[in-house]
C-alpha positions in Angstrom: -10.9 6.0 29.1 -7.5 4.4 29.0 -5.7 5.4 25.6 -4.5 3.0 23.2 -1.2 2.6 22.4 -0.2 3.2 18.9 2.9 1.2 16.4 4.9 2.5 14.2 5.0 0.7 10.9 5.7 1.7 7.2 4.7 0.9 3.8 6.6 0.9 0.5 3.9 2.2 -2.3 6.1 0.9 -5.7 4.9 3.0 -9.0 5.8 2.5 -12.1 5.6 3.1 -15.7 4.8 0.0 -18.5 6.4 0.2 -22.0 3.2 1.9 -22.8 4.1 4.5 -20.8 1.0 3.9 -17.9 1.7 4.4 -14.2 1.2 1.3 -12.1 0.8 0.6 -8.5 2.1 -2.5 -6.7 -0.1 -3.7 -4.2 -0.1 -6.9 -2.4 -3.4 -9.3 -1.3 -2.2 -10.1 2.5 -3.0 -14.0 3.0 -5.8 -14.7 5.0 -4.3 -14.9 8.8 -4.3 -12.2 10.8 -5.6 -8.8 11.7 -5.6 -7.6 8.1 -6.1 -11.3 6.5 -7.4 -11.1 2.6 -7.1 -7.0 2.5 -5.1 -5.5 -0.4 -2.1 -3.1 1.4 1.4 -1.8 0.1 3.8 -4.3 0.7 4.8 -2.2 4.7 4.9 -3.6 8.2 5.5 -2.8 11.8 9.1 -1.3 12.9 11.9 -3.2 13.6 14.1 -1.8 16.8 17.0 -3.0 13.9 16.1 -0.5 11.6 17.3 2.8 11.2 14.3 4.7 10.9 11.0 3.6 8.8 12.6 4.5 5.2 14.1 1.6 6.2 11.2 -0.4 7.5 9.4 0.1 4.0 12.1 -0.9 1.8 13.0 -3.8 4.2 9.5 -5.2 4.3 9.1 -5.1 0.9 12.1 -7.1 -0.1 11.0 -9.6 3.2 7.7 -9.4 1.6 7.6 -9.6 -2.0 11.4 -9.7 -3.3 11.8 -5.9 -4.3 15.3 -5.1 -4.4 16.9 -1.6 -2.7 18.3 -0.6 -5.4 15.6 -1.1 -8.1 13.7 1.6 -6.1 14.2 5.2 -5.9 12.4 6.6 -2.6 10.3 9.8 -4.0 8.6 10.9 -1.3 7.9 10.4 2.3 3.9 11.2 1.9 1.2 11.7 5.0 0.9 9.1 7.9 -2.3 7.7 8.5 -4.2 6.0 11.3 -5.3 2.8 11.3 -8.9 1.7 13.6 -6.1 -1.4 14.5 -4.0 1.2 16.3 -1.0 1.7 13.5 0.7 4.8 12.2 1.3 3.8 9.3 4.8 6.3 7.3 3.9 5.7 3.3 6.7 6.0 1.4 6.7 6.5 -2.4 9.2 5.1 -4.6 9.7 4.8 -8.5 10.8 1.1 -9.6 14.0 2.5 -11.4 14.3 -0.8 -13.5 11.8 -2.6 -15.2 9.2 -4.8 -12.6 11.2 -7.9 -11.0 9.3 -11.7 -11.7 7.8 -11.1 -7.4 9.1 -13.4 -4.8 6.1 -13.1 -2.8 6.7 -14.3 0.8 4.1 -17.0 1.0 3.2 -17.4 4.7 2.0 -13.2 4.2 1.3 -13.0 0.8 -1.3 -14.0 -1.1 -0.5 -12.0 -4.7 1.0 -8.4 -5.8 -1.3 -6.7 -7.8 -0.1 -4.8 -10.8 -2.9 -1.8 -10.9 -2.7 0.9 -13.5 -3.4 4.6 -12.3 -6.2 5.5 -14.0 -8.1 2.1 -12.9 -7.5 3.2 -9.0 -9.1 6.8 -10.8 -12.3 5.4 -12.6 -15.8 6.6 -11.1 -17.3 3.7 -12.4 -14.9 1.2 -9.8 -15.4 3.5 -6.6 -18.5 3.4 -3.8 -19.2 3.6 -0.3 -21.3 1.5 1.3 -22.3 1.1 5.2 -20.2 -2.4 6.8 -19.9 -4.0 9.7 -16.2 -4.5 11.1 -15.3 -6.0 13.9 -14.8 -2.3 16.0 -18.4 -1.3 14.6 -20.5 -0.3 12.1 -18.1 2.2 9.8 -19.0 4.1 6.6 -16.2 2.5 3.9 -14.9 4.0 0.6 -13.3 1.8 -1.9 -12.7 0.6 -5.4 -13.5 -2.8 -6.7 -10.1 -4.1 -8.2 -11.2 -7.0 -10.1 -12.5 -9.8 -7.5 -10.9 -7.5 -4.9 -11.8 -4.4 -2.8 -9.3 -1.4 -2.2 -10.2 0.1 1.1 -9.4 1.5 5.2 -5.2 2.6 4.9 -4.3 1.6 1.9 -7.4 3.5 0.4 -7.0 6.2 2.6 -3.2 6.4 1.5 -4.0 6.3 -2.4 -6.8 8.7 -2.6 -5.1 11.9 -2.6 -2.2 10.5 -4.2 -3.7 9.5 -7.2 -4.5 13.1 -8.8 -1.2 14.2 -7.4 0.7 11.0 -9.9 -2.3 11.7 -12.8 -0.9 15.6 -12.6 2.6 14.6 -12.8 4.1 15.9 -9.0 6.9 13.4 -9.6 9.0 12.1 -12.4 7.6 8.2 -12.3 
């Protein structure tokens, strides 16, 4: 059996509090093209040799994809890596917005929509589920969160699932 090569990638997990003090997570909906087309994700992408490290990859990609300026975020933690079934090793970086969320400037070729989702909605049991799905790599039991017309699942779900209770418990000053 031949070993599968993995590709290093990084994502930014931007969080902020709205004027009422409620915590939100910024997510993107990928455009329909590509391996992860139509999926909810965090801003991020493949590590470039020009990036000093994966943290720089996450910050660069967030700027390119949604116009998030480096000076408007503070990276507060490196989260555990997530392996995808599609050959990526994703390093997530939790980042606090230090200014109000800007008017997002999405890269239209890659990003269909920018979502700001209340953390309390992500934690709601009535929006969660699990089903058997037929995916390109076989039949899988998929855990997910329904967000209106979108379904959050896969690597993004696996990054958020352990993070939600930690954020709600106030582990980081957001």
